[in-house]
C-alpha positions as CSV (number, residue, x, y, z in Angstrom):
1,X,62.9,-80.7,14.2
2,X,61.1,-78.0,12.3
3,X,61.4,-78.4,8.6
4,X,62.3,-75.1,7.0
5,X,62.3,-76.4,3.4
6,X,59.4,-78.8,2.9
7,X,58.8,-78.0,-0.7
8,X,62.4,-78.6,-1.7
9,X,62.4,-82.0,0.0
10,X,59.3,-83.1,-1.8
11,X,60.9,-82.2,-5.2
12,X,64.2,-83.8,-4.5
13,X,63.0,-87.0,-2.9
14,X,61.7,-88.6,-6.2
15,X,65.0,-87.8,-7.9
16,X,66.9,-89.7,-5.3
17,X,64.9,-92.9,-6.1
18,X,66.0,-93.1,-9.8
19,X,68.2,-96.0,-11.0
20,X,71.2,-96.3,-13.3
21,X,73.2,-93.4,-14.5
22,X,70.4,-91.0,-13.8
23,X,70.3,-92.4,-10.3
24,X,74.0,-91.7,-9.8
25,X,73.8,-88.2,-11.1
26,X,70.6,-87.5,-9.2
27,X,72.1,-89.0,-6.1
28,X,75.2,-86.8,-6.2
29,X,72.9,-83.7,-6.6
30,X,70.7,-84.9,-3.8
31,X,73.7,-85.5,-1.5
32,X,75.1,-82.1,-2.2
33,X,71.7,-80.4,-1.7
34,X,71.0,-82.4,1.5
35,X,74.4,-81.6,3.0
36,X,73.9,-77.9,2.3
37,X,70.5,-78.0,3.9
38,X,71.8,-79.9,6.9
39,X,74.5,-77.3,7.4
40,X,71.9,-74.5,7.0
41,X,69.5,-76.2,9.5
42,X,72.3,-76.7,12.0
43,X,73.3,-73.1,11.8
44,X,69.7,-72.0,12.1
45,X,69.1,-74.2,15.0
46,X,72.3,-73.0,16.7
47,X,71.2,-69.4,16.2
48,X,67.8,-70.1,17.6
49,X,69.5,-71.6,20.6
50,X,71.6,-68.5,21.0
51,X,68.4,-66.3,20.9
52,X,66.8,-68.6,23.5
53,X,69.8,-68.3,25.8
54,X,69.8,-64.4,25.6
55,X,66.1,-64.2,25.9
56,X,66.1,-66.5,29.0
57,X,68.8,-64.3,30.6
58,X,66.7,-61.3,30.0
59,X,63.5,-62.9,31.5
60,X,65.7,-64.2,34.3
61,X,66.6,-60.6,35.1
62,X,70.3,-61.3,34.5
63,X,70.6,-58.2,32.3
64,X,74.3,-57.6,32.3
65,X,75.1,-61.2,31.6
66,X,72.6,-61.5,28.8
67,X,74.0,-58.4,27.2
68,X,77.5,-59.8,27.5
69,X,76.5,-63.2,26.2
70,X,74.5,-61.7,23.4
71,X,77.5,-59.7,22.2
72,X,79.7,-62.8,22.2
73,X,77.1,-65.0,20.4
74,X,76.6,-62.3,17.7
75,X,80.2,-63.0,16.7
76,X,79.1,-66.5,15.9
77,X,75.7,-65.7,14.5
78,X,76.1,-62.2,12.9
79,X,73.1,-62.7,10.6
80,X,70.6,-63.4,13.4
81,X,68.3,-60.4,13.7
82,X,66.4,-61.8,16.7
83,X,69.7,-62.4,18.5
84,X,70.8,-58.8,17.8
85,X,67.4,-57.5,18.9
86,X,67.2,-59.3,22.2
87,X,70.8,-58.3,23.0
88,X,69.8,-54.7,22.5
89,X,66.9,-55.2,24.9
90,X,69.4,-56.6,27.5
91,X,71.6,-53.6,27.1
92,X,68.6,-51.3,27.7
93,X,67.6,-53.1,30.9
94,X,71.2,-52.9,32.0
95,X,70.6,-49.1,32.3
96,X,72.6,-48.1,29.2
97,X,71.1,-46.0,26.4
98,X,70.4,-48.7,23.8
99,X,68.6,-46.5,21.4
100,X,71.8,-45.8,19.3
101,X,72.3,-49.5,19.0
102,X,68.8,-50.0,17.8
103,X,69.1,-47.1,15.3
104,X,72.3,-48.6,13.9
105,X,70.5,-51.9,13.5
106,X,67.7,-50.2,11.5
107,X,70.3,-48.6,9.3
108,X,72.1,-51.9,8.7
109,X,68.8,-53.8,8.1
110,X,66.2,-51.3,6.7
111,X,62.7,-52.5,7.2
112,X,63.8,-55.5,9.3
113,X,60.9,-56.3,11.8
114,X,63.4,-57.3,14.5
115,X,65.1,-54.0,14.2
116,X,61.8,-52.3,14.9
117,X,61.4,-54.7,17.9
118,X,64.9,-53.7,19.1
119,X,64.1,-50.0,18.8
120,X,60.8,-50.4,20.7
121,X,62.6,-52.3,23.5
122,X,65.3,-49.6,23.8
123,X,62.7,-46.8,23.9
124,X,60.5,-48.4,26.5
125,X,63.3,-48.3,28.9
126,X,64.7,-44.9,27.9
127,X,64.1,-42.6,30.9
128,X,63.3,-39.5,29.0
129,X,61.9,-40.7,25.7
130,X,60.1,-43.8,26.9
131,X,56.9,-42.1,28.1
132,X,56.1,-40.6,24.7
133,X,57.8,-43.0,22.3
134,X,57.8,-46.4,23.9
135,X,54.1,-47.4,23.2
136,X,54.0,-46.2,19.6
137,X,57.3,-47.9,18.9
138,X,56.0,-51.2,20.4
139,X,52.8,-51.0,18.3
140,X,55.0,-50.5,15.2
141,X,57.0,-53.6,16.1
142,X,53.9,-55.7,16.6
143,X,52.6,-54.5,13.2
144,X,55.9,-55.7,11.7
145,X,55.8,-59.0,13.6
146,X,52.0,-59.6,13.6
147,X,51.0,-62.1,16.3
148,X,54.5,-62.9,17.2
149,X,54.6,-63.7,21.0
150,X,57.6,-61.6,21.6
151,X,56.1,-58.6,19.9
152,X,52.8,-59.0,21.8
153,X,54.8,-59.3,25.1
154,X,56.8,-56.1,24.3
155,X,53.6,-54.1,23.6
156,X,52.3,-55.4,27.0
157,X,55.4,-54.3,28.7
158,X,55.3,-50.9,27.1
159,X,51.7,-50.5,28.4
160,X,52.6,-51.7,31.9
161,X,55.5,-49.2,32.1
162,X,53.9,-46.2,30.4
163,X,50.1,-46.5,29.9
164,X,47.3,-45.7,32.3
165,X,46.4,-48.6,34.5
166,X,43.1,-49.3,32.8
167,X,44.8,-49.5,29.4
168,X,47.2,-52.2,30.6
169,X,44.3,-54.0,32.2
170,X,42.3,-53.9,28.9
171,X,45.4,-55.3,27.1
172,X,45.6,-58.3,29.3
173,X,41.9,-58.9,29.3
174,X,41.9,-59.0,25.5
175,X,44.6,-61.7,25.2
176,X,43.4,-65.1,24.0
177,X,43.7,-67.9,26.6
178,X,45.7,-69.8,27.5
179,X,48.3,-67.0,27.3
180,X,52.0,-67.8,27.0
181,X,53.9,-68.0,30.3
182,X,55.9,-64.8,29.7
183,X,52.7,-62.8,29.1
184,X,51.1,-64.2,32.2
185,X,54.3,-63.4,34.2
186,X,54.1,-59.8,32.8
187,X,50.6,-59.5,34.0
188,X,51.8,-60.8,37.4
189,X,54.5,-58.1,37.4
190,X,51.8,-55.5,36.6
191,X,49.5,-56.4,39.5
192,X,52.1,-57.4,42.1
193,X,53.2,-53.8,42.5
194,X,49.6,-52.6,43.1
195,X,48.8,-52.5,46.8
196,X,45.2,-53.5,46.4
197,X,46.0,-56.8,44.6
198,X,44.8,-59.8,46.6
199,X,46.9,-62.7,47.5
200,X,44.6,-65.1,45.6
201,X,45.2,-63.1,42.4
202,X,49.0,-63.3,42.9
203,X,48.8,-67.1,43.5
204,X,46.5,-67.6,40.5
205,X,48.8,-65.8,38.0
206,X,52.0,-67.3,39.4
207,X,50.5,-70.8,39.2
208,X,49.5,-70.2,35.6
209,X,53.0,-69.0,34.7
210,X,54.6,-72.1,36.3
211,X,52.1,-74.4,34.6
212,X,53.3,-73.2,31.1
213,X,56.9,-72.7,32.1
214,X,58.2,-74.3,35.3
215,X,61.4,-72.2,34.9
216,X,59.6,-68.9,34.8
217,X,61.6,-66.6,37.1
218,X,59.0,-63.9,37.5
219,X,56.5,-66.4,38.9
220,X,58.7,-66.4,42.0
221,X,60.3,-62.9,41.8
222,X,57.1,-60.9,41.4
223,X,55.4,-63.1,44.1
224,X,58.2,-62.0,46.4
225,X,57.7,-58.4,45.3
226,X,54.1,-58.5,46.4
227,X,55.0,-60.3,49.6
228,X,57.5,-57.6,50.5
229,X,55.0,-54.9,49.8
230,X,52.7,-56.6,52.3
231,X,55.5,-57.0,54.9
232,X,55.9,-60.8,54.5
233,X,59.7,-61.0,54.4
234,X,59.9,-64.7,55.4
235,X,57.6,-65.7,52.6
236,X,59.4,-63.4,50.2
237,X,62.8,-64.9,51.1
238,X,61.5,-68.4,50.2
239,X,60.1,-67.2,46.9
240,X,63.3,-65.5,46.0
241,X,65.4,-68.5,46.8
242,X,63.2,-70.4,44.3
243,X,63.8,-67.7,41.8
244,X,67.6,-67.9,42.3
245,X,67.5,-71.6,41.8
246,X,66.3,-70.7,38.2
247,X,68.5,-67.7,37.6
248,X,71.3,-68.1,40.2
249,X,73.5,-65.1,39.3
250,X,71.0,-62.3,38.6
251,X,72.0,-59.3,40.7
252,X,68.4,-58.0,41.0
253,X,67.3,-61.3,42.5
254,X,70.1,-61.3,45.0
255,X,69.4,-57.6,45.9
256,X,65.7,-58.4,46.5
257,X,66.7,-61.4,48.6
258,X,68.9,-59.1,50.8
259,X,66.0,-56.7,51.1
260,X,63.8,-59.6,52.4
261,X,66.4,-60.7,54.9
262,X,66.9,-57.2,56.2
263,X,63.1,-56.7,56.6
264,X,62.6,-59.8,58.7
265,X,62.7,-58.7,62.3
266,X,62.0,-62.3,63.5
267,X,65.6,-63.1,62.6
268,X,68.5,-62.2,64.8
269,X,70.5,-59.2,63.5
270,X,73.7,-61.2,63.5
271,X,72.0,-64.0,61.6
272,X,70.6,-61.5,59.1
273,X,74.0,-60.0,58.4
274,X,75.7,-63.4,58.1
275,X,73.0,-64.6,55.6
276,X,73.4,-61.5,53.5
277,X,77.2,-61.6,53.5
278,X,77.2,-65.2,52.5
279,X,75.0,-64.5,49.6
280,X,77.0,-61.4,48.6
281,X,80.1,-63.5,48.5
282,X,78.3,-66.1,46.3
283,X,77.2,-63.4,43.9
284,X,80.6,-61.8,43.6
285,X,82.2,-65.2,43.1
286,X,80.1,-65.7,39.9
287,X,79.5,-62.2,38.8
288,X,82.5,-60.3,40.2
289,X,83.1,-59.1,36.7
290,X,79.7,-57.5,36.6
291,X,79.3,-53.8,37.5
292,X,75.7,-54.6,38.4
293,X,76.8,-57.1,41.0
294,X,79.4,-54.8,42.5
295,X,76.9,-52.0,42.8
296,X,74.2,-54.2,44.4
297,X,76.7,-55.4,46.9
298,X,77.9,-51.9,47.7
299,X,74.3,-50.7,48.2
300,X,73.5,-53.5,50.7
301,X,76.6,-52.6,52.7
302,X,75.7,-48.9,53.0
303,X,74.3,-49.4,56.5
304,X,75.9,-52.7,57.4
305,X,79.4,-51.6,56.8
306,X,80.0,-48.2,55.2
307,X,83.7,-48.9,54.8
308,X,83.0,-52.1,52.8
309,X,80.5,-50.0,50.7
310,X,83.2,-47.5,49.9
311,X,85.7,-50.2,48.9
312,X,83.2,-51.9,46.6
313,X,82.3,-48.5,45.0
314,X,85.9,-47.7,44.6
315,X,86.5,-51.0,42.8
316,X,83.4,-50.4,40.6
317,X,84.7,-46.9,39.7
318,X,88.1,-48.2,38.9
319,X,87.2,-51.2,36.8
320,X,84.0,-49.9,35.2
321,X,84.2,-46.1,35.2
322,X,81.9,-45.7,32.2
323,X,79.1,-48.1,33.3
324,X,75.7,-47.0,34.5
325,X,76.5,-48.6,37.9
326,X,79.4,-46.2,38.2
327,X,77.1,-43.3,37.6
328,X,74.9,-44.6,40.5
329,X,78.0,-44.9,42.7
330,X,79.0,-41.3,41.9
331,X,75.4,-40.2,42.5
332,X,75.5,-41.9,46.0
333,X,78.6,-39.9,46.9
334,X,76.9,-36.7,45.8
335,X,73.7,-37.6,47.7
336,X,75.7,-38.2,50.9
337,X,77.3,-34.7,50.5
338,X,73.9,-33.1,49.8
339,X,72.3,-34.8,52.9
340,X,75.2,-33.7,55.1
341,X,74.7,-30.2,53.8
342,X,71.0,-30.3,54.7
343,X,71.8,-31.6,58.2
344,X,74.6,-29.2,58.8
345,X,74.1,-27.1,61.9
346,X,75.7,-23.7,62.6
347,X,77.1,-21.3,60.0
348,X,77.3,-22.1,56.3
349,X,80.5,-23.9,55.0
350,X,81.3,-22.2,51.6
351,X,84.3,-24.4,51.0
352,X,82.3,-27.6,51.4
353,X,79.5,-26.2,49.2
354,X,82.1,-25.2,46.6
355,X,83.6,-28.7,46.6
356,X,80.1,-30.3,46.3
357,X,79.3,-27.9,43.4
358,X,82.5,-28.9,41.7
359,X,81.7,-32.6,41.9
360,X,78.1,-32.0,40.7
361,X,79.4,-30.0,37.7
362,X,81.9,-32.8,36.9
363,X,79.1,-35.4,37.1
364,X,76.9,-33.4,34.8
365,X,79.8,-32.8,32.3
366,X,79.9,-36.5,31.2
367,X,77.2,-38.7,29.8
368,X,75.3,-40.3,32.7
369,X,72.2,-42.4,33.4
370,X,69.4,-40.1,32.4
371,X,67.2,-40.9,35.3
372,X,69.8,-39.4,37.7
373,X,69.8,-36.0,36.0
374,X,66.7,-34.7,37.7
375,X,68.1,-35.1,41.2
376,X,71.6,-33.9,40.3
377,X,70.4,-30.8,38.5
378,X,68.2,-30.1,41.5
379,X,71.4,-30.3,43.7
380,X,73.2,-27.9,41.4
381,X,70.4,-25.3,41.5
382,X,70.2,-25.2,45.3
383,X,74.0,-25.0,45.5
384,X,74.1,-22.1,43.0
385,X,71.3,-20.3,44.7
386,X,73.3,-20.0,47.9
387,X,76.5,-18.7,46.1
388,X,77.0,-15.1,46.9
389,X,76.9,-12.9,43.8
390,X,75.8,-15.7,41.5
391,X,74.9,-14.4,38.0
392,X,71.2,-14.3,37.3
393,X,71.6,-16.2,34.0
394,X,73.4,-19.0,35.8
395,X,70.4,-19.4,38.1
396,X,68.1,-19.3,35.2
397,X,70.1,-22.0,33.2
398,X,70.4,-24.2,36.3
399,X,66.6,-24.0,37.0
400,X,65.7,-24.7,33.4
401,X,68.0,-27.8,33.4
402,X,66.3,-29.0,36.6
403,X,62.9,-28.5,35.1
404,X,63.8,-30.3,32.0
405,X,64.9,-33.5,33.8
406,X,62.8,-33.6,37.0
407,X,59.2,-34.8,36.4
408,X,58.5,-35.7,40.0
409,X,59.3,-32.9,42.4
410,X,56.7,-30.4,41.3
411,X,56.3,-28.3,44.4
412,X,60.0,-27.6,45.0
413,X,60.3,-26.7,41.3
414,X,57.4,-24.2,41.7
415,X,59.1,-22.7,44.8
416,X,62.3,-22.2,42.8
417,X,60.4,-20.6,40.0
418,X,59.0,-18.0,42.4
419,X,62.5,-17.4,43.7
420,X,63.8,-16.9,40.2
421,X,61.2,-14.3,39.6
422,X,62.1,-12.5,42.8
423,X,65.8,-12.6,42.4
424,X,66.4,-12.2,38.7
425,X,64.8,-10.3,35.7
426,X,63.7,-13.6,34.1
427,X,60.0,-13.4,35.0
428,X,58.8,-15.0,31.8
429,X,61.2,-18.0,32.3
430,X,60.0,-18.3,35.9
431,X,56.4,-18.3,34.7
432,X,57.1,-21.1,32.1
433,X,58.7,-23.3,34.8
434,X,55.8,-22.7,37.3
435,X,53.3,-23.5,34.5
436,X,55.3,-26.7,33.7
437,X,55.3,-27.7,37.3
438,X,51.5,-27.2,37.5
439,X,50.9,-29.1,34.3
440,X,53.0,-32.1,35.5
441,X,51.4,-32.0,39.0
442,X,47.9,-32.0,37.6
443,X,48.8,-34.8,35.1
444,X,50.3,-36.9,37.8
445,X,47.4,-36.4,40.2
446,X,44.9,-37.2,37.5
447,X,46.8,-40.5,36.8
448,X,46.8,-41.4,40.5
449,X,43.1,-40.6,40.9
450,X,42.3,-42.7,37.8
451,X,44.2,-45.7,39.0
452,X,43.8,-45.6,42.8
453,X,40.3,-45.4,44.4
454,X,41.9,-44.0,47.6
455,X,43.4,-41.1,45.7
456,X,40.1,-40.4,43.9
457,X,38.5,-39.8,47.3
458,X,41.3,-37.5,48.6
459,X,41.1,-33.8,48.3
460,X,43.9,-32.6,46.0
461,X,44.3,-29.2,47.6
462,X,47.5,-30.1,49.4
463,X,49.1,-31.0,46.1
464,X,47.7,-28.3,43.8
465,X,47.3,-25.1,45.7
466,X,51.0,-24.5,46.2
467,X,51.3,-24.9,42.4
468,X,48.5,-22.5,41.7
469,X,50.0,-20.0,44.1
470,X,53.4,-20.2,42.5
471,X,52.1,-19.6,39.0
472,X,49.9,-16.7,40.2
473,X,53.0,-15.1,41.8
474,X,55.0,-15.3,38.7
475,X,52.1,-13.8,36.7
476,X,51.7,-11.0,39.3
477,X,55.4,-10.2,38.9
478,X,54.7,-9.4,35.3
479,X,51.7,-7.2,36.1
480,X,49.2,-9.8,34.8
481,X,46.9,-9.6,37.8
482,X,43.8,-10.7,35.9
483,X,45.5,-14.0,34.8
484,X,46.8,-14.5,38.3
485,X,43.4,-14.1,39.8
486,X,42.0,-16.7,37.4
487,X,44.7,-19.2,38.4
488,X,44.0,-18.6,42.1
489,X,40.3,-19.0,41.7
490,X,40.9,-22.6,40.4
491,X,41.6,-23.8,43.9
492,X,39.1,-21.8,45.8
493,X,36.8,-24.8,46.3
494,X,39.5,-27.2,47.5
495,X,39.6,-28.1,51.2
496,X,43.3,-28.7,52.0
497,X,44.6,-25.3,51.0
498,X,48.1,-24.3,51.9
499,X,48.5,-21.3,54.3
500,X,50.4,-19.3,51.6
501,X,47.6,-19.9,49.1
502,X,45.0,-18.7,51.7
503,X,47.1,-15.5,52.1
504,X,46.9,-15.0,48.3
505,X,43.1,-15.6,48.3
506,X,42.8,-13.2,51.2
507,X,44.7,-10.5,49.2
508,X,42.2,-10.9,46.4
509,X,39.3,-10.6,48.7
510,X,40.8,-7.5,50.3
511,X,41.4,-6.0,46.9
512,X,37.7,-6.5,46.1
513,X,36.7,-4.9,49.4
514,X,35.6,-8.1,51.0
515,X,37.5,-7.6,54.2
516,X,35.5,-10.0,56.4
517,X,36.0,-12.8,53.9
518,X,39.8,-12.0,53.8
519,X,39.9,-12.4,57.6
520,X,38.0,-15.7,57.5
521,X,40.4,-17.1,54.9
522,X,43.4,-16.1,57.1
523,X,41.8,-17.6,60.3
524,X,41.2,-20.8,58.3
525,X,44.9,-21.0,57.8
526,X,46.0,-20.4,61.4
527,X,45.7,-24.1,62.5
528,X,47.5,-25.5,59.5
529,X,51.2,-26.3,59.3
530,X,53.1,-23.0,59.1
531,X,49.9,-21.0,59.3
532,X,50.4,-19.7,62.8
533,X,53.2,-17.6,61.4
534,X,52.3,-17.0,57.7
535,X,48.6,-16.4,58.2
536,X,49.1,-14.5,61.5
537,X,51.4,-12.0,59.9
538,X,48.9,-11.4,57.1
539,X,46.0,-11.1,59.5
540,X,47.9,-8.7,61.7
541,X,48.7,-6.5,58.7
542,X,45.1,-6.6,57.5
543,X,44.0,-5.5,61.0
544,X,46.5,-2.7,61.0
545,X,45.2,-1.5,57.7
546,X,41.6,-1.6,58.9
547,X,42.1,-0.1,62.3
548,X,45.2,2.0,62.0
549,X,47.2,0.2,64.6
550,X,47.7,-3.2,66.3
551,X,45.9,-2.2,69.4
552,X,43.5,-5.0,70.6
553,X,44.7,-7.3,67.8
554,X,45.3,-10.3,70.1
555,X,41.7,-10.1,71.4
556,X,40.4,-9.7,67.8
557,X,42.3,-12.8,66.7
558,X,41.0,-14.8,69.7
559,X,37.4,-13.8,68.9
560,X,37.8,-14.8,65.2
561,X,39.4,-18.2,66.2
562,X,36.6,-18.8,68.7
563,X,34.0,-18.3,66.0
564,X,35.9,-20.6,63.6
565,X,36.5,-23.2,66.3
566,X,33.2,-25.0,66.1
567,X,33.1,-24.9,62.3
568,X,36.6,-26.5,62.2
569,X,35.6,-29.1,64.8
570,X,32.4,-30.1,62.9
571,X,34.2,-30.3,59.6
572,X,37.1,-32.4,61.0
573,X,34.8,-34.9,62.7
574,X,32.6,-35.2,59.6
575,X,35.5,-35.9,57.4
576,X,37.0,-38.5,59.8
577,X,33.9,-40.4,60.8
578,X,33.6,-44.0,59.7
579,X,31.1,-46.7,59.7
580,X,31.2,-48.5,63.1
581,X,33.2,-51.5,61.9
582,X,35.1,-53.7,64.3
583,X,38.8,-53.0,64.8
584,X,40.8,-55.8,63.2
585,X,42.1,-58.0,66.0
586,X,45.9,-58.1,66.7
587,X,48.5,-59.5,69.0
588,X,51.6,-57.4,68.5
589,X,55.1,-57.5,70.1
590,X,56.0,-54.4,72.2
591,X,59.3,-52.8,71.4
592,X,61.5,-53.6,74.4
593,X,59.6,-56.8,75.3
594,X,56.1,-58.2,75.9
595,X,53.1,-57.9,73.7
596,X,49.7,-56.3,73.5
597,X,46.5,-57.8,72.2
598,X,43.6,-55.8,70.9
599,X,41.4,-57.5,73.5
600,X,43.3,-55.6,76.2
601,X,41.8,-52.4,74.8
602,X,38.2,-53.5,75.3
603,X,36.2,-51.6,77.9
604,X,38.2,-48.4,77.3
605,X,38.2,-45.7,74.6
606,X,41.3,-46.7,72.6
607,X,43.5,-44.3,70.6
608,X,45.9,-46.1,68.2
609,X,48.5,-44.1,66.4
610,X,50.4,-45.5,63.4
611,X,53.8,-44.0,62.5
612,X,57.2,-44.6,61.0
613,X,60.6,-42.8,61.1
614,X,60.6,-42.9,57.3
615,X,57.5,-40.6,57.3
616,X,58.6,-37.0,57.6
617,X,55.2,-35.8,58.8
618,X,55.1,-38.5,61.4
619,X,58.4,-37.4,62.8
620,X,57.4,-33.7,62.7
621,X,54.3,-34.3,65.0
622,X,55.9,-36.8,67.4
623,X,56.4,-34.2,70.2
624,X,52.7,-33.4,70.0
625,X,51.9,-37.1,70.1
626,X,53.8,-37.3,73.3
627,X,51.9,-34.3,74.7
628,X,48.6,-36.0,73.9
629,X,49.8,-39.2,75.5
630,X,50.7,-37.3,78.6
631,X,47.3,-35.5,78.6
632,X,45.3,-38.7,78.5
633,X,47.6,-40.7,80.8
634,X,45.4,-39.8,83.8
635,X,42.1,-40.6,82.1
636,X,40.7,-43.9,83.5
637,X,38.6,-44.5,80.4
638,X,41.3,-43.8,77.7
639,X,44.2,-46.0,76.6
640,X,46.7,-44.7,74.1
641,X,49.2,-46.8,72.1
642,X,51.3,-46.5,68.9
643,X,52.1,-49.0,66.2
644,X,55.4,-48.6,64.4
645,X,55.1,-49.6,60.7
646,X,58.8,-49.4,59.8
647,X,61.1,-52.4,59.3
648,X,64.3,-51.2,60.9
649,X,64.0,-51.3,64.7
650,X,67.5,-52.0,66.0
651,X,68.3,-48.4,66.8
652,X,64.8,-47.3,67.7
653,X,65.5,-47.0,71.4
654,X,68.2,-44.3,71.1
655,X,66.0,-42.5,68.5
656,X,63.1,-42.4,71.0
657,X,65.3,-41.4,73.9
658,X,67.0,-38.6,71.9
659,X,63.5,-37.0,71.4
660,X,62.4,-37.7,74.9
661,X,59.5,-40.0,73.7
662,X,58.1,-42.3,76.3
663,X,55.4,-43.9,74.1
664,X,54.3,-47.5,74.1
665,X,55.4,-48.8,70.7
666,X,54.0,-51.9,69.1
667,X,55.7,-53.5,66.1
668,X,53.0,-53.9,63.4
669,X,54.2,-53.2,59.9
670,X,52.3,-56.1,58.4
671,X,49.2,-55.5,60.6
672,X,49.0,-51.9,59.2
673,X,49.1,-53.1,55.6
674,X,46.9,-56.1,56.0
675,X,44.3,-53.8,57.6
676,X,44.1,-51.9,54.3
677,X,45.5,-48.6,55.6
678,X,47.5,-46.5,53.2
679,X,48.4,-43.1,54.6
680,X,50.6,-42.1,57.5
681,X,50.5,-40.8,60.1
682,X,47.1,-42.4,60.9
683,X,45.2,-42.5,64.1
684,X,42.2,-44.7,65.0
685,X,39.7,-43.8,67.7
686,X,38.0,-46.9,68.9
687,X,34.9,-47.3,71.1
688,X,35.0,-49.4,74.3
689,X,33.2,-52.2,72.5
690,X,36.0,-52.4,69.8
691,X,34.5,-50.5,66.9
692,X,36.1,-47.7,64.9
693,X,34.5,-44.3,65.5
694,X,36.9,-42.0,63.7
695,X,40.0,-42.3,61.5
696,X,42.3,-39.3,61.3
697,X,44.6,-39.4,58.3
698,X,47.7,-37.2,58.1
699,X,49.5,-34.9,60.5
700,X,48.0,-32.2,62.6
701,X,49.5,-28.8,63.4
702,X,47.2,-28.7,66.5
703,X,47.2,-32.4,67.3
704,X,46.5,-32.2,71.0
705,X,43.4,-30.0,70.5
706,X,42.1,-32.0,67.6
707,X,42.7,-35.4,69.2
708,X,40.8,-34.1,72.2
709,X,37.8,-33.4,70.0
710,X,38.0,-37.0,68.7
711,X,38.1,-38.4,72.2
712,X,35.1,-36.3,73.3
713,X,33.1,-37.3,70.2
714,X,34.0,-41.0,70.6
715,X,32.7,-40.9,74.2
716,X,29.5,-39.3,72.9
717,X,29.1,-42.0,70.2
718,X,29.8,-44.8,72.6
719,X,27.2,-43.4,75.0
720,X,24.6,-43.1,72.2
721,X,25.3,-46.6,71.1
722,X,24.8,-47.9,74.6
723,X,21.5,-46.1,75.0
724,X,20.3,-47.4,71.6
725,X,21.3,-51.0,72.7
726,X,19.3,-50.7,75.9
727,X,16.3,-49.3,74.1
728,X,16.5,-52.1,71.5
729,X,16.7,-54.7,74.3
730,X,13.4,-53.3,75.7
């Protein structure tokens, strides 16, 4: 046992050895002192055990339980600052605002290092303050607890959550080895959610964490997270069951287990449901008094049994109306209404919209989980926008609230800023919101490009030009044309420019008298999504202004497109060409029965199209994919197949039938990821000898035409390769 009073014991020990009267007196004093120290040590040891219990619950991801246990243990150990601090961290991870608790602790214990630790932990998980305040607070906590493993770990977590990737990597690289298990597990959590992390790296970190702490939950949980990311649900299920053996009642572990079971198509659907229901029952048996468990169970039943989901949510709202999980349940109800509104066909339903708006306002009128505010304020704005006769200031206030809370949806926010400028007198406010959307979009893109090599190589025009265009529009509404021109010029060199942005650039060119350039910009936009309407309208108007009427416009447009055709084809093929590496071999099941092996494609020009129902652009271009498949069906040298990368396939047949899609569909979610591909839709054009010629990333507004170019170019490449091989052979 650790001796907290070594000096006192060294002083008292000689006194206890005295004889005679002095011995009796000294002995009495010694016994009294020793008894006092024994009681103090026992209390201290018990408090340390309480801290360890709460800390273990936190690291075992049983956040609600460790917050509850910590509150109860504090009644027994009210003087334990570490216990209070770790309890506050548990509250923060249970999605409650723990900052007030940490501030109260600081007021009660001015200068207490563990109070600074608690404040840092609460800020790291705060949805609105964490990004700016979490890391500085964690550094202050480490300065107050220099070298303490918990404070080092907390700074690492703050960097993982909020710092650029390279800063977190530098932190882990600088740690002395061997590092504590919790710090190794934190590094594992950091790398496991990065798609490019190799399996060997995951295994290495997990093994190191287990070596120092065989009961480390994240050694199993984060391994499972990586396995699910790479479509290995069977392996993930095994990892999660090991994690649950260590932390058997943690709702996040059970929820991840259900995700793994659902994602495993090799298991029968009935078996999957039975396994999930059995585990849900087990969780609720032990954590039925936990709102986190009720919400996790409700969520997994959303598709399996909507009625059961509603019952669990109703129980949650009745028993725990003020919990963060109750906020999520209410949000789920609002989201269902909002999705129904988006999917509604026919005339508007003002009564349904008014009821949804009432529920949204009621949701926002109470304290709620901050991370939900962005989405719900977005709902409110779009609902108000469609209210007939809505007051301009109401629209302004709703949009400003949305902008305050939503740091992700930059483009919709920019669109709304333009609408505010068009519909209300609040041009300056619209400009401020458009500028904020642009700043956030640029910052997010810069972060993605800094941390992901694939993003660094991707043209940012698709992301940025709508934001440039929106800001320029709000500036033009205020008569600030020079500033608007400067903003638009920022995106002139980008490739993937949106049609609306090209229209704006064309207007600048026309204003400068560069009419031919204006036409070329508009022709560039015609083959892009939406360009055949937006750019055609602008090109038609420009033609009318130049020629006084629309006579012969169709022939003029056809001539311009013909001139642009070869430039577009050359640019497209140049961007999509790849080194002639071999196609990664596969044997994949066909949806509906049978299988196809990559060897079966040999001898023909193969076109392989990756898609998923969860990819909006994939769905949008599926009719064109079918047209292309029909066009090449009669070609003796071309074979076309698709690979579905989604996990849910039970109802894929009616989905395909409803859209009259007759495509061959292979099931290859894991093959797609293991091949290193990232974006969807994605189409490979493979030579007859099994080598990649072209890789087309993204959706195409003129898919049939462009895929035809790829097929023609792949034939040409295969022929050149064959000739070169013959020459090399002599």
